C-alpha positions as a LaTeX table, in Angstrom:
\begin{tabular}{lrrr}
\hline
Residue & $x$ (\AA) & $y$ (\AA) & $z$ (\AA) \\
\hline
Met1 & 127.16 & 59.90 & 103.94 \\
Asp2 & 128.04 & 55.86 & 104.22 \\
Ile3 & 125.35 & 53.62 & 104.14 \\
Ile4 & 125.13 & 49.91 & 105.51 \\
Arg5 & 123.21 & 47.18 & 103.67 \\
Ile6 & 122.30 & 43.92 & 105.52 \\
Arg7 & 120.56 & 40.84 & 104.31 \\
Gly8 & 119.12 & 38.89 & 107.28 \\
Gly9 & 118.39 & 35.64 & 108.14 \\
Arg10 & 121.85 & 33.83 & 108.41 \\
Lys11 & 122.90 & 32.43 & 111.59 \\
Leu12 & 126.14 & 33.57 & 112.70 \\
Glu13 & 128.86 & 31.27 & 113.51 \\
Gly14 & 132.48 & 31.91 & 114.06 \\
Lys15 & 134.87 & 33.74 & 116.37 \\
Ile16 & 135.09 & 37.34 & 117.33 \\
Arg17 & 138.17 & 39.45 & 118.79 \\
Ile18 & 136.97 & 41.68 & 121.48 \\
Gly19 & 138.91 & 45.15 & 121.08 \\
Gly20 & 139.55 & 47.54 & 124.25 \\
Ala21 & 136.99 & 49.33 & 125.69 \\
Lys22 & 135.97 & 52.64 & 124.40 \\
Asn23 & 134.72 & 53.66 & 127.51 \\
Ala24 & 137.97 & 53.21 & 129.34 \\
Ala25 & 140.49 & 53.96 & 126.99 \\
Leu26 & 138.88 & 58.05 & 126.66 \\
Pro27 & 139.23 & 58.73 & 130.39 \\
Leu28 & 142.54 & 56.94 & 130.62 \\
Met29 & 143.72 & 59.23 & 127.60 \\
Ala30 & 142.70 & 62.39 & 129.60 \\
Ala31 & 144.88 & 60.96 & 132.79 \\
Ser32 & 147.80 & 61.68 & 130.54 \\
Leu33 & 147.16 & 65.08 & 131.06 \\
Leu34 & 148.25 & 64.69 & 134.79 \\
Thr35 & 152.00 & 63.92 & 134.15 \\
Ser36 & 154.68 & 65.76 & 132.20 \\
Glu37 & 156.19 & 61.73 & 131.78 \\
Thr38 & 154.80 & 59.49 & 129.12 \\
Leu39 & 152.01 & 57.35 & 129.61 \\
Asn40 & 151.77 & 54.27 & 127.39 \\
Leu41 & 148.58 & 52.65 & 126.92 \\
Ser42 & 148.02 & 49.13 & 124.93 \\
Asn43 & 144.80 & 48.04 & 123.75 \\
Ile44 & 143.53 & 51.09 & 122.31 \\
Pro45 & 140.70 & 50.53 & 119.95 \\
Asp46 & 140.39 & 52.03 & 116.52 \\
Leu47 & 137.31 & 54.40 & 116.98 \\
Ala48 & 136.13 & 57.71 & 115.96 \\
Asp49 & 135.84 & 58.99 & 119.45 \\
Ile50 & 139.61 & 57.92 & 120.23 \\
Thr51 & 140.54 & 60.30 & 116.92 \\
Thr52 & 138.42 & 62.97 & 118.62 \\
Met53 & 139.82 & 62.52 & 122.19 \\
Leu54 & 143.59 & 62.53 & 120.53 \\
Gln55 & 142.90 & 65.55 & 118.54 \\
Leu56 & 141.38 & 67.58 & 121.65 \\
Leu57 & 144.68 & 66.40 & 123.39 \\
Lys58 & 147.07 & 67.65 & 120.88 \\
Glu59 & 145.14 & 70.93 & 120.78 \\
Leu60 & 145.92 & 70.81 & 124.64 \\
Gly61 & 149.68 & 70.42 & 124.09 \\
Val62 & 149.72 & 66.33 & 124.25 \\
Gln63 & 152.46 & 64.58 & 121.76 \\
Glu64 & 151.22 & 61.45 & 120.50 \\
Ser65 & 152.98 & 58.01 & 118.99 \\
Ser66 & 151.38 & 54.89 & 118.23 \\
Gly67 & 151.95 & 51.41 & 117.02 \\
Ile68 & 151.39 & 48.03 & 117.42 \\
Asn69 & 152.48 & 45.71 & 120.28 \\
Thr70 & 152.90 & 42.11 & 119.44 \\
Ser71 & 154.00 & 40.88 & 122.98 \\
Asn72 & 150.69 & 40.21 & 124.29 \\
Ala73 & 149.70 & 36.73 & 124.01 \\
Asp74 & 146.15 & 37.59 & 123.16 \\
Gly75 & 147.14 & 39.03 & 119.64 \\
Asp76 & 148.53 & 42.34 & 118.20 \\
Lys77 & 147.57 & 45.42 & 120.24 \\
Thr78 & 147.66 & 48.93 & 119.45 \\
Leu79 & 150.15 & 50.92 & 121.66 \\
Leu80 & 149.48 & 54.69 & 122.14 \\
Thr81 & 152.28 & 56.74 & 123.82 \\
Leu82 & 151.03 & 60.24 & 125.35 \\
Glu83 & 153.18 & 62.89 & 126.20 \\
Ala84 & 151.57 & 66.16 & 128.09 \\
Leu85 & 153.69 & 69.38 & 127.80 \\
Glu86 & 152.17 & 72.61 & 128.94 \\
Pro87 & 149.74 & 74.34 & 126.45 \\
Glu88 & 149.91 & 77.93 & 125.73 \\
Lys89 & 145.99 & 77.87 & 126.27 \\
Lys90 & 144.02 & 75.55 & 128.33 \\
Val91 & 141.25 & 75.45 & 126.27 \\
Ala92 & 139.36 & 72.91 & 124.86 \\
Pro93 & 137.30 & 74.01 & 121.91 \\
Tyr94 & 133.80 & 73.48 & 121.00 \\
Asp95 & 134.78 & 72.49 & 117.75 \\
Leu96 & 136.05 & 69.22 & 119.26 \\
Val97 & 134.06 & 68.86 & 122.34 \\
Arg98 & 130.46 & 68.90 & 120.38 \\
Arg99 & 131.50 & 65.86 & 119.25 \\
Met100 & 131.68 & 63.74 & 122.30 \\
Arg101 & 130.45 & 64.14 & 125.85 \\
Ala102 & 133.95 & 62.47 & 127.28 \\
Ser103 & 135.79 & 65.54 & 125.92 \\
Ile104 & 134.73 & 66.90 & 129.32 \\
Leu105 & 136.98 & 64.52 & 131.20 \\
Val106 & 140.23 & 67.07 & 130.41 \\
Leu107 & 138.43 & 69.62 & 132.88 \\
Gly108 & 139.77 & 67.75 & 136.02 \\
Pro109 & 143.39 & 67.02 & 134.65 \\
Leu110 & 144.17 & 70.37 & 133.55 \\
Leu111 & 142.49 & 72.15 & 136.67 \\
Ala112 & 144.62 & 69.79 & 139.03 \\
Arg113 & 147.81 & 70.12 & 136.87 \\
Trp114 & 147.66 & 73.81 & 135.96 \\
Gly115 & 145.42 & 75.39 & 138.04 \\
Lys116 & 142.76 & 76.56 & 135.07 \\
Ala117 & 140.91 & 75.29 & 132.22 \\
Arg118 & 138.33 & 76.74 & 129.72 \\
Val119 & 136.18 & 73.69 & 128.39 \\
Ser120 & 133.40 & 73.83 & 125.94 \\
Leu121 & 130.09 & 72.42 & 127.15 \\
Pro122 & 130.26 & 68.87 & 125.66 \\
Gly123 & 128.12 & 67.29 & 122.84 \\
Gly124 & 127.65 & 63.70 & 121.89 \\
Cys125 & 124.78 & 61.25 & 121.60 \\
Ala126 & 121.47 & 63.24 & 121.60 \\
Ile127 & 120.24 & 60.71 & 124.68 \\
Gly128 & 119.12 & 62.99 & 127.30 \\
Thr129 & 120.13 & 66.03 & 129.02 \\
Arg130 & 123.05 & 64.37 & 131.20 \\
Pro131 & 124.01 & 67.59 & 132.78 \\
Val132 & 127.83 & 68.61 & 134.09 \\
Asp133 & 126.72 & 70.04 & 137.05 \\
Leu134 & 127.86 & 67.12 & 139.45 \\
His135 & 131.31 & 67.61 & 137.87 \\
Leu136 & 131.47 & 71.29 & 138.62 \\
Lys137 & 130.24 & 71.21 & 142.20 \\
Gly138 & 132.54 & 68.56 & 142.91 \\
Phe139 & 135.42 & 70.78 & 141.76 \\
Glu140 & 133.83 & 73.79 & 143.85 \\
Met141 & 133.94 & 71.53 & 146.73 \\
Met142 & 137.57 & 71.36 & 145.95 \\
Gly143 & 138.36 & 75.07 & 145.92 \\
Ala144 & 137.83 & 75.95 & 142.27 \\
Glu145 & 136.20 & 78.92 & 140.90 \\
Ile146 & 133.45 & 77.95 & 137.91 \\
Glu147 & 131.91 & 80.07 & 135.48 \\
Leu148 & 129.52 & 79.39 & 132.84 \\
Lys149 & 130.00 & 81.93 & 129.93 \\
Glu150 & 129.29 & 81.76 & 126.44 \\
Gly151 & 129.06 & 78.24 & 126.17 \\
Tyr152 & 132.19 & 77.30 & 127.86 \\
Ile153 & 133.10 & 76.21 & 131.36 \\
Lys154 & 135.64 & 78.71 & 132.70 \\
Ala155 & 137.11 & 76.94 & 136.00 \\
Gln156 & 140.30 & 78.51 & 138.16 \\
Ala157 & 142.28 & 76.89 & 141.11 \\
Pro158 & 145.03 & 79.28 & 141.40 \\
Asn159 & 146.02 & 78.38 & 144.52 \\
Gly160 & 145.49 & 74.39 & 143.62 \\
Leu161 & 142.76 & 71.88 & 144.32 \\
Ile162 & 142.36 & 70.78 & 148.03 \\
Gly163 & 141.15 & 67.34 & 148.88 \\
Ala164 & 137.38 & 67.41 & 149.96 \\
Asn165 & 134.68 & 65.29 & 150.74 \\
Val166 & 132.60 & 65.02 & 147.54 \\
Val167 & 129.18 & 63.02 & 148.13 \\
Phe168 & 127.40 & 62.51 & 144.68 \\
Pro169 & 123.45 & 62.76 & 144.95 \\
Thr170 & 123.12 & 60.36 & 142.11 \\
Val171 & 125.57 & 58.10 & 140.46 \\
Ser172 & 127.49 & 59.88 & 137.68 \\
Val173 & 130.43 & 57.79 & 135.69 \\
Gly174 & 131.80 & 60.96 & 134.05 \\
Ala175 & 131.67 & 62.92 & 137.20 \\
Thr176 & 133.49 & 60.17 & 139.31 \\
Glu177 & 136.21 & 60.10 & 136.55 \\
Asn178 & 136.69 & 63.63 & 136.55 \\
Ile179 & 137.02 & 64.18 & 140.22 \\
Leu180 & 139.26 & 60.95 & 140.71 \\
Met181 & 141.56 & 62.29 & 138.25 \\
Ala182 & 141.40 & 65.76 & 139.57 \\
Ala183 & 141.81 & 64.52 & 143.28 \\
Thr184 & 145.27 & 62.78 & 142.74 \\
Leu185 & 146.89 & 66.18 & 142.29 \\
Ala186 & 144.76 & 68.01 & 144.98 \\
Asp187 & 146.71 & 69.36 & 148.26 \\
Gly188 & 145.14 & 66.57 & 151.13 \\
Lys189 & 142.92 & 63.82 & 151.22 \\
Thr190 & 139.50 & 63.53 & 148.73 \\
Thr191 & 136.43 & 61.27 & 149.80 \\
Ile192 & 134.10 & 60.45 & 146.64 \\
Ser193 & 130.85 & 59.18 & 148.18 \\
Asn194 & 128.17 & 57.39 & 145.67 \\
Ala195 & 131.02 & 56.80 & 143.49 \\
Ala196 & 130.29 & 54.96 & 140.22 \\
Arg197 & 131.38 & 51.21 & 139.88 \\
Glu198 & 131.76 & 50.60 & 136.75 \\
Pro199 & 134.78 & 48.39 & 135.79 \\
Glu200 & 136.21 & 51.21 & 133.30 \\
Ile201 & 136.62 & 53.50 & 136.56 \\
Ala202 & 138.46 & 50.65 & 138.55 \\
Asp203 & 140.62 & 50.28 & 135.13 \\
Leu204 & 141.49 & 54.34 & 135.44 \\
Ala205 & 141.98 & 53.82 & 139.19 \\
Asn206 & 144.56 & 51.36 & 138.85 \\
Cys207 & 146.03 & 53.05 & 135.68 \\
Leu208 & 146.51 & 56.07 & 138.01 \\
Lys209 & 148.21 & 54.05 & 140.85 \\
Ala210 & 150.62 & 52.81 & 138.26 \\
Met211 & 151.21 & 56.47 & 137.90 \\
Gly212 & 152.22 & 56.83 & 141.50 \\
Ala213 & 148.40 & 57.76 & 142.66 \\
Lys214 & 147.27 & 57.03 & 146.16 \\
Ile215 & 143.66 & 55.57 & 145.85 \\
Glu216 & 141.47 & 52.98 & 148.57 \\
Gly217 & 138.27 & 51.65 & 147.79 \\
Ile218 & 138.52 & 50.64 & 144.17 \\
Gly219 & 135.47 & 49.09 & 142.72 \\
Ser220 & 133.61 & 50.03 & 145.45 \\
Asp221 & 131.21 & 53.08 & 146.22 \\
Thr222 & 133.60 & 55.06 & 148.14 \\
Leu223 & 136.86 & 56.07 & 146.61 \\
Leu224 & 139.48 & 57.58 & 148.96 \\
Ile225 & 142.37 & 59.59 & 147.53 \\
Glu226 & 145.57 & 61.11 & 149.08 \\
Gly227 & 146.82 & 63.82 & 146.60 \\
Thr228 & 150.42 & 63.51 & 145.66 \\
Asn229 & 152.65 & 66.55 & 144.29 \\
Lys230 & 153.09 & 64.56 & 140.59 \\
Leu231 & 152.60 & 61.15 & 138.71 \\
His232 & 154.87 & 59.79 & 136.56 \\
Ser233 & 155.06 & 57.59 & 133.59 \\
Ala234 & 153.22 & 54.21 & 133.40 \\
Asn235 & 152.39 & 51.26 & 131.11 \\
His236 & 148.95 & 50.34 & 130.95 \\
Ser237 & 146.43 & 48.03 & 128.87 \\
Val238 & 142.88 & 48.82 & 128.35 \\
Leu239 & 140.12 & 46.25 & 129.81 \\
Pro240 & 138.31 & 44.60 & 127.20 \\
Asp241 & 135.11 & 46.27 & 126.11 \\
Arg242 & 132.19 & 44.98 & 127.33 \\
Ile243 & 129.43 & 46.91 & 125.72 \\
Glu244 & 131.00 & 45.14 & 122.39 \\
Thr245 & 131.06 & 41.96 & 124.17 \\
Ala246 & 127.31 & 42.10 & 125.16 \\
Thr247 & 126.50 & 43.53 & 121.35 \\
Tyr248 & 128.01 & 40.34 & 119.55 \\
Ala249 & 126.68 & 37.89 & 122.13 \\
Val250 & 123.17 & 39.53 & 121.46 \\
Ala251 & 124.18 & 38.93 & 117.53 \\
Ala252 & 124.60 & 35.24 & 118.47 \\
Ala253 & 121.27 & 34.99 & 120.13 \\
Ile254 & 119.44 & 36.96 & 117.68 \\
Thr255 & 120.25 & 35.13 & 114.66 \\
Gly256 & 120.10 & 31.43 & 116.67 \\
Gly257 & 124.02 & 31.46 & 115.67 \\
Asp258 & 127.29 & 30.29 & 117.78 \\
Ile259 & 129.96 & 32.81 & 118.34 \\
Glu260 & 132.85 & 32.68 & 120.50 \\
Leu261 & 133.99 & 36.20 & 121.97 \\
Ile262 & 137.72 & 36.16 & 122.24 \\
Gly263 & 139.78 & 38.34 & 124.39 \\
Thr264 & 136.98 & 39.20 & 126.85 \\
Arg265 & 135.96 & 38.60 & 130.57 \\
Thr266 & 132.76 & 37.11 & 131.52 \\
Asp267 & 132.92 & 39.16 & 134.86 \\
Leu268 & 132.49 & 42.51 & 133.15 \\
Val269 & 129.27 & 41.10 & 131.66 \\
Lys270 & 127.46 & 39.15 & 134.07 \\
Ser271 & 124.26 & 41.38 & 133.92 \\
Ile272 & 123.99 & 40.84 & 130.22 \\
Leu273 & 125.07 & 37.21 & 129.96 \\
Asp274 & 122.49 & 36.40 & 132.97 \\
Val275 & 119.56 & 37.78 & 130.81 \\
Leu276 & 121.06 & 35.99 & 127.50 \\
Val277 & 120.38 & 32.79 & 129.49 \\
Lys278 & 116.84 & 33.75 & 130.90 \\
Thr279 & 116.01 & 34.13 & 127.14 \\
Gly280 & 116.98 & 30.81 & 126.06 \\
Ser281 & 120.90 & 31.30 & 125.01 \\
Glu282 & 123.29 & 28.96 & 126.42 \\
Val283 & 126.71 & 30.53 & 127.71 \\
Ile284 & 129.82 & 28.88 & 127.88 \\
Glu285 & 133.08 & 30.24 & 129.52 \\
Ser286 & 136.39 & 29.32 & 128.59 \\
Asp287 & 140.04 & 30.40 & 128.94 \\
Lys288 & 139.82 & 32.72 & 125.72 \\
Gly289 & 136.74 & 34.11 & 126.55 \\
Val290 & 132.77 & 33.05 & 126.61 \\
Arg291 & 130.89 & 31.44 & 123.67 \\
Val292 & 127.25 & 32.48 & 123.08 \\
Lys293 & 124.76 & 30.08 & 121.22 \\
Asn294 & 121.22 & 29.83 & 120.50 \\
Ile295 & 120.91 & 26.92 & 118.00 \\
Leu296 & 117.18 & 26.43 & 118.66 \\
Gly297 & 116.57 & 30.13 & 118.00 \\
Lys298 & 114.10 & 30.25 & 120.53 \\
Ile299 & 113.70 & 33.55 & 122.48 \\
Lys300 & 111.63 & 34.06 & 125.89 \\
Gly301 & 110.03 & 37.34 & 126.73 \\
Ile302 & 111.64 & 38.96 & 129.77 \\
Asp303 & 111.54 & 42.19 & 131.94 \\
Ile304 & 114.44 & 44.22 & 132.29 \\
Met305 & 115.42 & 47.67 & 133.99 \\
Thr306 & 118.39 & 49.69 & 133.44 \\
Glu307 & 120.84 & 50.26 & 136.61 \\
Pro308 & 124.34 & 51.50 & 137.16 \\
Tyr309 & 126.81 & 48.78 & 137.50 \\
Pro310 & 126.45 & 46.17 & 138.49 \\
Gly311 & 122.85 & 46.32 & 137.32 \\
Phe312 & 121.91 & 45.80 & 133.45 \\
Pro313 & 123.66 & 48.55 & 131.36 \\
Thr314 & 121.56 & 51.11 & 129.73 \\
Asp315 & 124.49 & 51.03 & 127.07 \\
Met316 & 122.85 & 47.49 & 126.16 \\
Gln317 & 119.01 & 48.70 & 126.34 \\
Ala318 & 118.58 & 48.87 & 122.71 \\
Gln319 & 120.39 & 45.90 & 121.57 \\
Ile320 & 118.40 & 43.55 & 124.00 \\
Met321 & 114.93 & 45.51 & 122.41 \\
Ala322 & 116.11 & 44.28 & 119.19 \\
Leu323 & 116.43 & 40.52 & 120.63 \\
Leu324 & 112.93 & 40.71 & 122.60 \\
Ala325 & 111.44 & 42.11 & 119.54 \\
Ile326 & 111.15 & 38.59 & 117.97 \\
Ser327 & 110.53 & 36.58 & 121.60 \\
Asn328 & 107.97 & 34.17 & 122.35 \\
Gly329 & 105.92 & 36.38 & 124.53 \\
Ala330 & 105.90 & 39.86 & 126.29 \\
Ser331 & 108.40 & 41.77 & 127.71 \\
Met332 & 109.03 & 45.41 & 129.58 \\
Ile333 & 112.21 & 47.40 & 129.28 \\
Thr334 & 112.38 & 50.36 & 131.89 \\
Glu335 & 115.01 & 52.60 & 131.35 \\
Thr336 & 115.80 & 54.49 & 134.66 \\
Ile337 & 119.48 & 56.00 & 133.70 \\
Phe338 & 118.64 & 58.32 & 130.65 \\
Glu339 & 115.29 & 59.79 & 129.81 \\
Asn340 & 115.54 & 59.85 & 126.11 \\
Arg341 & 116.71 & 56.48 & 125.09 \\
Phe342 & 114.00 & 55.03 & 123.20 \\
Met343 & 114.51 & 56.83 & 119.90 \\
His344 & 115.50 & 53.45 & 118.38 \\
Val345 & 111.71 & 52.35 & 118.86 \\
Pro346 & 109.99 & 53.91 & 116.18 \\
Glu347 & 112.93 & 52.24 & 113.44 \\
Leu348 & 112.25 & 48.80 & 114.93 \\
Cys349 & 108.37 & 49.30 & 114.65 \\
Arg350 & 109.44 & 50.26 & 110.74 \\
Met351 & 110.59 & 46.67 & 110.55 \\
Gly352 & 107.34 & 45.17 & 112.37 \\
Ala353 & 108.11 & 45.26 & 115.59 \\
Asp354 & 105.32 & 45.71 & 118.41 \\
Ile355 & 106.45 & 48.02 & 120.87 \\
Asn356 & 104.99 & 50.83 & 123.11 \\
Val357 & 106.41 & 53.16 & 124.87 \\
His358 & 105.14 & 54.52 & 128.42 \\
Gly359 & 106.98 & 57.20 & 130.29 \\
Ser360 & 110.42 & 55.44 & 130.62 \\
Ser361 & 109.13 & 51.97 & 130.31 \\
Ala362 & 108.60 & 50.21 & 126.73 \\
Ile363 & 106.19 & 47.26 & 126.28 \\
Val364 & 107.98 & 44.48 & 123.70 \\
Arg365 & 105.50 & 42.07 & 122.43 \\
Gly366 & 107.36 & 39.42 & 120.51 \\
Val367 & 106.45 & 39.00 & 116.92 \\
Asn368 & 107.21 & 35.95 & 114.65 \\
Lys369 & 109.60 & 37.93 & 112.08 \\
Leu370 & 111.03 & 41.32 & 111.40 \\
Ser371 & 111.37 & 42.55 & 108.04 \\
Gly372 & 114.02 & 44.70 & 105.99 \\
Ala373 & 113.53 & 48.27 & 105.71 \\
Glu374 & 115.14 & 51.83 & 104.94 \\
Leu375 & 116.22 & 52.88 & 108.57 \\
Met376 & 117.83 & 56.00 & 110.10 \\
Ala377 & 120.42 & 55.63 & 113.24 \\
Thr378 & 119.82 & 58.24 & 115.95 \\
Asp379 & 122.91 & 57.31 & 117.88 \\
Leu380 & 125.64 & 55.13 & 118.72 \\
Arg381 & 123.57 & 51.98 & 120.55 \\
Ala382 & 120.50 & 52.60 & 118.87 \\
Ser383 & 122.43 & 52.25 & 115.50 \\
Val384 & 123.79 & 48.72 & 116.67 \\
Cys385 & 120.40 & 47.91 & 117.87 \\
Leu386 & 119.00 & 48.24 & 114.27 \\
Val387 & 121.95 & 46.41 & 112.80 \\
Leu388 & 121.38 & 43.16 & 114.86 \\
Ala389 & 117.49 & 43.49 & 114.07 \\
Ala390 & 118.36 & 43.52 & 110.68 \\
Leu391 & 120.60 & 40.72 & 110.94 \\
Ala392 & 117.53 & 38.50 & 112.06 \\
Ala393 & 114.82 & 39.96 & 109.80 \\
Glu394 & 113.73 & 39.09 & 106.39 \\
Gly395 & 114.99 & 40.71 & 103.09 \\
Val396 & 117.06 & 43.84 & 103.12 \\
Thr397 & 117.75 & 46.63 & 105.66 \\
Thr398 & 119.36 & 49.65 & 104.67 \\
Leu399 & 120.84 & 51.83 & 107.42 \\
Asn400 & 121.40 & 55.53 & 107.03 \\
Arg401 & 123.99 & 57.79 & 109.15 \\
Val402 & 126.01 & 55.03 & 110.20 \\
Tyr403 & 128.96 & 57.68 & 111.68 \\
His404 & 127.32 & 56.64 & 115.00 \\
Leu405 & 128.59 & 53.11 & 114.78 \\
Asp406 & 131.91 & 54.21 & 113.90 \\
Arg407 & 132.15 & 56.21 & 117.39 \\
Gly408 & 131.70 & 52.58 & 119.43 \\
Tyr409 & 132.30 & 49.67 & 116.80 \\
Glu410 & 135.61 & 48.77 & 115.48 \\
Arg411 & 135.70 & 46.80 & 112.13 \\
Leu412 & 131.81 & 46.04 & 112.73 \\
Glu413 & 131.05 & 44.96 & 109.41 \\
Glu414 & 134.13 & 42.73 & 109.06 \\
Lys415 & 133.89 & 41.03 & 112.09 \\
Leu416 & 130.15 & 40.34 & 111.34 \\
Ser417 & 131.22 & 39.04 & 107.82 \\
Glu418 & 133.79 & 36.49 & 109.17 \\
Cys419 & 130.79 & 34.88 & 111.30 \\
Gly420 & 128.51 & 34.71 & 108.46 \\
Ala421 & 126.73 & 37.89 & 108.10 \\
Asp422 & 125.82 & 39.15 & 104.47 \\
Ile423 & 126.57 & 43.30 & 105.01 \\
Gln424 & 128.38 & 45.64 & 103.36 \\
Arg425 & 129.32 & 49.37 & 103.78 \\
Ile426 & 128.30 & 51.54 & 100.57 \\
Lys427 & 130.42 & 54.60 & 100.52 \\
Ser428 & 128.89 & 57.59 & 99.50 \\
\hline
\end{tabular}
């Protein structure tokens, strides 16, 4: 397996172009199953998860072509064209689905368009149970018959899905996306209450509208969908990746650096930028994106609680913990979304961090410096947390199991190197 080696202690300065959002691109790709016409998606990031979704879609009869779209003023963007023909088998196999939890998002489109689907129970990062029961209960409300057998979800709606009032007891991004896509082809009106409000869901809804779907309440916690007989071709550009944006913003802060993030939007990352300002960084919005700097290198402790959007995202909890590990003072981070998302703590402590976990909260007492060490990544966000810590640490850090990074960060070593980081990937 590849490893990443980092020699820390360098201030990062320069510009980083932000790519398309992985968490938006994956459901958008799944939405191609809703129509026989082409869906053209631009600003697609080059990531392992995108490749996995493409492999899954091809398994389900989707024809794909890709290229570079140079017509956009923001620079070259990858253009992906998808055309979904009817597959012989409406089956999403275990070998593909186990690699990525977002694979469950093909269930709604398959069920809505063809009335049946067989999808393996999903895998992905081991950061909690993240059950799919909300997805399945929503489909049952819409008239589907659901059976769990031999590790697969078997869903049938031989007479088609029907509109329903779907009320989620807890906020779920994936369930909101799945039910939203299915409802576009259901018979009648569907209301999704307590819907997730993440920007990626609004991006999906806007794409579905461009495909002919009738959706109201976009951006709110109540979505109203009136089903239609068919959807058509559309062109859509994936929104900027807010987690990539925020991660590199933390890179500027943790190294006492100055980085301009190009091609992103501050409204997508307001909760994270607010935290960075409170910890001592300066945030400057520009027409190209946002600039984050912490030239004095001082970091203040702060208490944070992860929450559904527009609150502080769970996908940034690990990265902000790396920053607070070298703060002046104590901080408390409370994780309310996933019950097993502190797996990066032992590795940070190996670098000299002073962190104690008590249930769903972690007490972080800032230390003067971290030291390089040999580390093991456990999931996507934990792995980039350790990269950030290594950038600020004294000495050399070696990070193992970096395939996690390739799932969510495009050209990470190259982008950091261009800003002055001493980082290299060593092929196995």
